[in-house]
C-alpha positions in Angstrom: 39.5 35.0 25.9 39.4 31.5 27.4 40.5 28.7 25.2 37.4 26.7 24.1 37.1 23.2 25.7 37.5 20.1 23.5 35.0 17.3 23.4 37.7 14.8 24.4 39.5 15.8 27.6 43.2 16.0 27.1 42.6 14.7 23.6 43.8 16.1 20.3 40.7 16.5 18.2 38.4 19.5 18.2 34.7 19.2 17.6 35.1 19.7 13.9 37.4 16.7 13.5 35.2 14.5 15.7 32.2 15.5 13.6 34.1 14.8 10.4 35.0 11.3 11.6 31.4 10.6 12.6 29.9 11.7 9.4 32.6 10.1 7.3 31.8 6.7 8.9 28.1 6.7 9.3 26.9 8.9 6.4 29.7 8.5 3.9 30.2 4.8 4.6 34.0 5.3 5.1 35.5 2.5 7.3 37.8 3.9 9.9 40.9 2.1 8.6 40.3 3.9 5.2 39.8 7.2 6.9 43.1 6.6 8.8 44.8 6.0 5.5 43.4 9.1 4.0 44.5 11.2 6.9 48.0 9.6 6.8 48.3 10.7 3.1 47.6 14.3 4.3 50.3 14.1 6.9 48.1 13.3 9.9 48.9 9.9 11.5 45.9 8.7 13.5 45.4 5.0 14.2 42.1 3.3 13.5 41.6 2.5 17.2 42.1 6.1 18.1 39.4 7.1 15.6 37.2 4.4 17.1 37.7 6.0 20.5 36.7 9.3 19.2 33.5 7.8 17.8 32.7 6.5 21.2 33.4 9.9 22.9 31.3 11.7 20.3 28.4 9.3 20.7 28.6 9.8 24.5 28.3 13.5 24.2 25.4 13.3 21.7 23.3 10.6 23.5 21.1 13.1 25.4 20.4 15.0 22.2 19.4 11.7 20.4 17.1 10.9 23.3 15.4 14.3 23.1 14.9 13.8 19.4 13.3 10.4 20.1 11.0 11.9 22.7 9.8 14.5 20.1 9.4 11.9 17.3 7.2 9.6 19.5 5.1 12.4 21.0 3.3 13.4 17.8 0.7 10.6 17.4 1.9 9.6 13.9 5.0 7.5 13.4 6.5 5.6 10.5 8.7 2.6 11.4 10.9 0.1 9.6 14.0 -2.0 10.4 17.0 -3.5 8.6 19.8 -5.8 9.3 23.4 -5.1 10.4 26.2 -7.5 11.0 27.7 -7.5 14.4 31.1 -9.0 15.3 30.8 -11.9 17.7 33.7 -11.4 20.2 36.2 -14.3 20.2 34.3 -16.2 17.5 35.8 -14.6 14.4 32.5 -14.3 12.7 29.4 -12.0 12.8 25.8 -12.3 13.8 22.8 -10.3 12.7 21.5 -7.3 14.7 18.9 -4.8 13.7 18.6 -1.0 13.2 15.1 0.4 13.6 13.8 3.8 12.7 10.8 5.7 14.1 10.1 8.8 12.1 7.8 11.8 12.2 7.5 14.1 9.2 4.5 16.5 8.9 5.6 18.1 5.6 3.3 15.9 3.4 0.3 17.6 5.0 1.8 21.0 5.4 2.3 20.6 9.1 4.5 23.1 10.9 6.1 20.7 13.5 9.7 19.7 12.9 10.5 16.3 11.3 12.6 13.9 13.3 14.0 10.3 13.0 14.9 8.1 16.0 17.2 5.2 15.3 17.5 2.3 17.6 19.8 -0.7 17.6 18.9 -4.2 19.0 20.9 -7.4 18.9 18.0 -9.3 17.4 14.4 -8.9 16.0 12.5 -10.3 19.0 8.9 -9.1 19.4 9.7 -7.2 22.6 12.0 -4.8 20.8 9.4 -2.6 19.2 7.3 -2.9 22.4 10.2 -1.5 24.3 10.8 1.3 21.8 7.1 2.2 21.7 6.3 1.9 25.4 3.9 4.7 26.2 3.3 5.6 22.6 -0.3 6.4 21.5 -1.4 7.0 18.0 -1.0 5.8 14.4 1.9 3.5 13.5 2.8 3.0 9.8 4.6 -0.3 9.5 5.0 -3.4 7.5 3.4 -6.8 8.2 5.8 -7.9 10.9 3.8 -10.0 13.4 5.0 -8.0 16.4 3.3 -4.8 15.1 0.1 -6.8 14.8 0.5 -7.8 18.5 1.1 -4.1 19.4 -2.1 -3.0 17.7 -4.4 -5.9 18.6 -7.3 -5.3 20.9 -7.0 -7.1 24.3 -9.7 -7.8 26.8 -12.3 -6.0 24.6 -10.2 -2.7 24.9 -9.0 -0.9 21.9 -5.2 -0.6 21.7 -3.5 2.7 22.1 -1.6 2.1 18.8 -3.4 1.7 15.5 -1.6 0.0 12.6 -1.5 1.6 9.2 -0.3 -0.9 6.6 1.9 -0.2 3.6 0.2 -0.1 0.2 3.6 -0.4 -1.5 4.0 -3.9 -0.1 0.4 -4.9 -1.2 1.0 -3.2 -4.6 4.0 -5.5 -5.2 1.9 -8.5 -4.4 -1.0 -7.4 -6.5 1.3 -6.5 -9.5 2.4 -10.2 -9.4 -1.2 -11.0 -10.2 -1.7 -8.3 -12.8 1.6 -9.0 -14.6 1.4 -12.8 -14.6 1.2 -14.1 -18.2 0.0 -17.5 -16.8 -2.7 -16.1 -14.6 -5.8 -18.2 -14.4 -7.9 -15.1 -13.6 -11.0 -15.3 -15.7 -11.4 -11.7 -16.7 -8.2 -11.7 -18.7 -5.8 -8.9 -19.5 -8.3 -6.1 -19.7 -9.4 -6.6 -16.1 -5.8 -6.9 -14.9 -4.9 -3.7 -16.7 -7.9 -2.0 -15.1 -6.9 -2.9 -11.6 -3.2 -2.1 -12.2 -4.4 1.3 -13.3 -6.5 1.7 -10.2 -3.5 1.2 -8.1 -1.6 3.7 -10.1 -4.4 6.2 -9.8 -4.2 5.9 -6.0 -0.6 7.0 -6.1 -1.4 9.8 -8.6 -3.9 11.2 -6.1 -1.3 11.1 -3.4 1.2 13.0 -5.6 -1.4 15.6 -6.3 -2.4 16.2 -2.7 1.1 16.1 -1.3 1.7 19.3 0.8 -2.0 20.1 1.1 -3.6 20.4 4.5 -4.7 17.3 6.4 -8.4 18.3 6.0 -8.1 18.7 2.3 -6.2 15.4 1.9 -8.9 13.6 3.8 -11.6 15.1 1.7 -10.0 14.2 -1.6 -9.3 10.6 -0.5 -12.9 10.1 0.6 -14.1 11.4 -2.7 -11.6 9.8 -5.1 -9.5 7.1 -3.4 -12.2 5.3 -1.5 -14.2 4.4 -4.6 -11.1 3.0 -6.3 -10.2 0.9 -3.3 -13.8 -0.4 -3.0 -13.6 -1.5 -6.7 -10.2 -3.0 -6.2 -11.4 -4.9 -3.1 -14.3 -6.4 -4.9 -12.1 -7.6 -7.7 -9.6 -9.2 -5.3 -12.4 -11.0 -3.5 -13.8 -12.3 -6.7 -10.4 -13.6 -8.0 -9.3 -15.0 -4.6 -12.3 -17.4 -4.8 -11.1 -18.7 -8.1 -7.5 -19.5 -7.0 -6.0 -22.1 -4.8 -4.8 -20.6 -1.5 -1.5 -22.5 -2.1 -0.8 -20.9 -5.4 1.5 -17.9 -5.8 -1.3 -15.7 -7.1 -3.7 -16.9 -4.4 -1.1 -16.0 -1.7 -0.5 -12.6 -3.3 -4.3 -11.8 -3.2 -4.6 -13.2 0.4 -1.7 -10.9 1.5 -3.8 -7.9 0.6 -7.0 -9.3 2.0 -5.5 -10.1 5.4 -4.4 -6.5 5.7 -7.2 -4.7 4.0 -8.6 -2.9 7.0 -5.1 -1.6 7.8 -4.5 -0.7 4.2 -7.6 1.5 4.2 -6.7 3.4 7.4 -4.9 6.1 5.6 -8.3 7.2 4.4 -9.3 8.1 8.0 -6.8 10.9 8.7 -5.2 13.3 6.3 -1.9 13.1 8.2 -1.5 9.5 7.3 0.4 8.1 4.2 -0.6 5.5 1.7 2.6 3.6 2.3 5.6 3.4 4.6 8.1 4.9 2.2 9.0 7.7 4.7 10.7 5.1 7.0 12.1 3.0 4.2 13.8 6.1 2.7 15.4 6.8 6.1 17.1 3.4 6.2 18.7 3.9 2.8 21.8 5.6 4.3 22.2 2.6 6.7 21.8 0.2 3.7 24.4 2.1 1.6 27.0 2.7 4.3 26.8 -0.8 5.8 28.1 -2.2 2.4 31.3 -0.3 3.1 31.9 -0.7 6.9 30.4 -4.2 6.7 29.7 -4.7 10.4 29.7 -3.0 13.8 32.2 -4.3 16.3 29.8 -4.9 19.2 26.3 -4.2 20.5 27.7 -1.1 22.1 29.0 -0.1 18.7 25.5 -0.6 17.2 24.0 1.7 19.9 26.6 4.3 19.1 25.8 4.1 15.4 22.0 4.6 16.2 22.8 7.7 18.1 24.8 9.2 15.2 22.2 8.2 12.7 19.5 9.9 14.8 21.4 13.2 15.0 22.6 13.2 11.4 19.4 12.2 9.7 17.3 14.5 11.8 19.7 17.4 11.0 19.2 16.6 7.3 15.4 16.4 7.6 15.6 20.0 9.1 17.7 21.3 6.3 21.0 21.4 8.2 24.4 20.2 7.1 25.0 17.3 9.5 28.7 17.7 9.9 28.5 21.4 10.6 25.6 20.9 13.0 27.3 18.0 14.9 30.5 20.1 15.2 28.6 23.1 16.6 26.7 20.9 19.1 29.8 19.1 20.3 31.5 22.5 20.8 28.5 23.8 22.8 28.3 20.7 25.0 32.0 20.5 25.6 31.9 24.1 26.8 29.3 23.4 29.5 25.9 23.7 27.9 23.6 22.1 30.6 21.7 19.0 29.8 18.6 20.5 31.4 18.6 22.9 28.3 19.2 20.2 25.7 16.1 21.3 23.8 18.0 24.4 22.7 20.3 22.2 20.7 17.7 20.3 18.8 18.1 20.8 15.0 15.0 23.0 14.7 15.9 25.2 17.7 19.7 25.4 17.4 21.3 28.8 16.8 25.1 28.7 16.8 26.6 31.6 18.7 30.2 31.2 17.4 32.3 29.1 15.1 33.2 25.7 16.7 36.8 24.9 17.2 38.7 23.8 14.1 39.3 20.4 12.7 42.5 20.0 14.7 
């Protein structure tokens, strides 16, 4: 039988070892210098720069697959997005600057959908407004997002025409603002503690409804929300309007109430379609691995390094969403690609389609 090809031509590592390096760095948060030390204690001398080269090669092989995952995620008409910071080494300056990781996710499991979940990660060197416009070029549908002004611009009507993207705001952000009002011991709100407890309870009831209908069909979720959630939101809105009139717009409590009022229409949009969510926690959860691992590897070495990281996050997190072990999946995919799997059939390697036909080459 022919010897299986390796993902790095004339290189030492098999796909299993490359996958191990990728997952160790980006999911386990293990800096490459520490991984090099661990391997050295096991009798394998591999310099940090060599490991970095392997990361680059692995990301190169996986880029078409990440792009295919992104195409799927943005073709479903419902997307959750969020972003977070990452430090980027500024060449020749001995210091870092701030870049961004963005996630665009699709997950139909809350409404019992059958389509596969996916998460596209993107890296940008800044948070300029054109970044989400570039990522979402051609997208049409619902967009769960926070109150970032660029999302408002994406979803604003222009020339009397409705935009192709409709913003769904995050109740969790509004809830934090409203709880500041309900928990304030110095609040000048006239109704006093009983009214504040009532409205805090209303917010809790909205989330209790969501927990109860999780996994039910989109039609059933829509029906329950119209019958139960809508009246709670109407009562909450009336209370917010009443209290806002009594508070200075410059006060902390007044600002908290105004935050909710400014986004009220977008906060209510989840009532319109059973596929939508009350908040943006789907995207926020998908950035947790980034937040945890960046504490360990601290920064990426360049913008190109940020782009490579986004590719690996896309592959690994989407594998996890589909119930796969990310390291085993990446190893098997690298093995298949290195042995000539055509890019024209990249869809066969997507996590929800992939069927390994043999064991990938070993870690060595």
